[in-house]
C-alpha positions as CSV (number, residue, x, y, z in Angstrom):
1,M,-41.3,-1.2,7.1
2,K,-40.4,2.1,8.6
3,I,-38.0,2.4,11.5
4,N,-40.7,3.5,14.0
5,E,-43.0,0.6,12.9
6,I,-40.1,-1.8,13.6
7,Q,-39.5,-0.2,17.0
8,D,-43.2,-0.5,17.8
9,S,-43.3,-4.2,16.9
10,I,-40.3,-4.8,19.2
11,V,-42.0,-2.9,22.0
12,E,-45.1,-5.1,21.5
13,E,-43.0,-8.2,21.5
14,F,-41.2,-7.4,24.7
15,A,-44.5,-6.2,26.4
16,Q,-45.7,-9.8,26.3
17,F,-43.3,-10.6,29.1
18,D,-43.5,-9.2,32.6
19,D,-40.4,-11.0,34.0
20,W,-37.0,-9.7,32.9
21,M,-35.7,-13.3,32.8
22,D,-38.1,-14.0,30.0
23,K,-37.1,-10.8,28.2
24,Y,-33.4,-11.8,28.6
25,A,-34.3,-15.2,27.1
26,L,-36.0,-13.4,24.1
27,L,-32.9,-11.3,23.6
28,I,-30.7,-14.4,23.7
29,D,-33.0,-16.1,21.1
30,M,-32.7,-13.0,18.9
31,G,-28.9,-13.2,19.2
32,N,-28.9,-16.9,18.3
33,S,-30.8,-16.2,15.1
34,L,-28.3,-13.5,14.0
35,E,-26.4,-14.4,10.9
36,P,-22.7,-15.0,11.8
37,L,-20.5,-12.1,10.7
38,D,-18.0,-13.0,8.0
39,E,-14.5,-13.4,9.4
40,K,-13.2,-10.8,7.0
41,H,-15.3,-8.2,8.9
42,K,-13.9,-9.1,12.3
43,T,-11.2,-6.5,12.1
44,P,-9.8,-4.0,14.6
45,Q,-11.6,-1.1,12.9
46,N,-15.0,-2.9,13.2
47,I,-14.6,-3.5,17.0
48,I,-16.8,-1.3,19.1
49,E,-14.8,0.5,21.8
50,G,-16.5,0.8,25.2
51,C,-18.1,-2.6,25.2
52,Q,-17.3,-5.1,28.0
53,S,-17.5,-7.9,25.5
54,R,-16.1,-8.0,22.0
55,V,-18.6,-6.5,19.4
56,W,-18.0,-6.1,15.7
57,L,-20.2,-4.0,13.5
58,N,-20.0,-3.7,9.7
59,A,-22.0,-1.6,7.3
60,E,-22.5,-1.9,3.6
61,Y,-24.1,0.7,1.3
62,N,-25.9,-0.3,-1.9
63,D,-28.5,1.6,-3.9
64,G,-28.9,4.2,-1.1
65,I,-29.6,1.6,1.6
66,I,-27.4,0.6,4.5
67,T,-27.2,-3.0,5.6
68,Y,-25.6,-3.7,8.9
69,Q,-24.0,-6.9,10.1
70,G,-22.7,-7.6,13.6
71,E,-21.6,-10.1,16.1
72,S,-20.6,-10.4,19.7
73,D,-18.8,-13.0,21.8
74,A,-21.4,-12.5,24.6
75,I,-24.9,-14.1,24.1
76,L,-26.9,-11.2,25.6
77,V,-24.9,-8.6,23.7
78,K,-25.4,-10.5,20.5
79,G,-29.1,-10.2,21.1
80,I,-28.8,-6.4,21.5
81,V,-26.8,-6.3,18.3
82,S,-29.5,-8.2,16.6
83,L,-32.2,-5.7,17.8
84,L,-30.2,-2.7,16.6
85,I,-29.6,-4.4,13.2
86,Q,-33.3,-5.3,13.0
87,V,-34.3,-1.6,13.5
88,M,-31.6,0.2,11.5
89,S,-30.6,-2.1,8.7
90,G,-32.3,-1.7,5.3
91,H,-32.9,2.1,5.5
92,T,-31.3,5.1,4.0
93,P,-28.7,7.1,5.9
94,S,-31.1,10.0,6.3
95,E,-33.8,7.7,7.8
96,I,-31.3,6.3,10.2
97,L,-30.1,9.7,11.3
98,S,-33.5,11.3,11.6
99,N,-35.1,8.6,13.8
100,E,-34.8,8.4,17.6
101,L,-34.3,4.9,19.0
102,Y,-37.1,5.0,21.6
103,F,-37.6,1.3,21.8
104,I,-34.5,0.9,24.0
105,D,-36.2,2.9,26.8
106,K,-39.7,1.6,26.1
107,I,-38.7,-2.0,26.6
108,G,-36.6,-1.0,29.7
109,L,-33.4,-2.4,28.3
110,K,-31.1,0.3,29.5
111,E,-32.2,0.1,33.1
112,H,-31.7,-3.7,33.1
113,L,-28.1,-3.7,31.8
114,S,-25.0,-3.3,33.8
115,P,-23.3,0.1,33.4
116,T,-20.6,-1.3,31.1
117,R,-23.2,-3.1,28.9
118,S,-25.2,0.2,28.9
119,N,-22.1,2.1,27.7
120,G,-21.6,-0.6,25.1
121,L,-25.1,-0.1,23.8
122,V,-24.6,3.6,23.5
123,A,-21.3,3.0,21.6
124,M,-23.0,0.6,19.2
125,V,-25.8,3.1,18.4
126,K,-23.2,5.8,18.0
127,Q,-21.1,3.7,15.6
128,M,-24.2,2.7,13.5
129,K,-25.1,6.4,13.2
130,M,-21.5,7.3,12.3
131,F,-21.7,4.8,9.4
132,A,-25.0,6.4,8.3
133,L,-23.4,9.9,8.5
134,A,-20.4,8.8,6.4
135,Y,-22.6,7.2,3.8
136,R,-24.9,10.2,3.7
137,S,-21.9,12.5,3.0
138,K,-21.1,10.3,0.0
139,E,-24.6,10.8,-1.4
140,N,-24.0,14.6,-1.9
């Protein structure tokens, strides 16, 4: 599935709920279904700076495809990590770098996060794109 198709399905899923408490519950459920990050990846270089809670992101590159893993010690943030992984994992570096992540605005996520969580979201996206940039440079 293409990145934009995944984003559209997330937008549709969140559109089923009018109340933000229900949307937060959906995010928490997504976070709870996230595979735990292997302890070997919970290193200082995998911690995302700028997050209120602790967030780790790891990326692996095999056969031209990036697979992201992540975790957070905060249940809501873990849901956000899960969403980002769902959208960006399993794609080439070029696909990741060339697609805008519009689902964040369309579901209203940014406006319903505290300023520090919003900064953390931006830092997570930036780190995932940095991984993609690094892996793309290895392709050439």
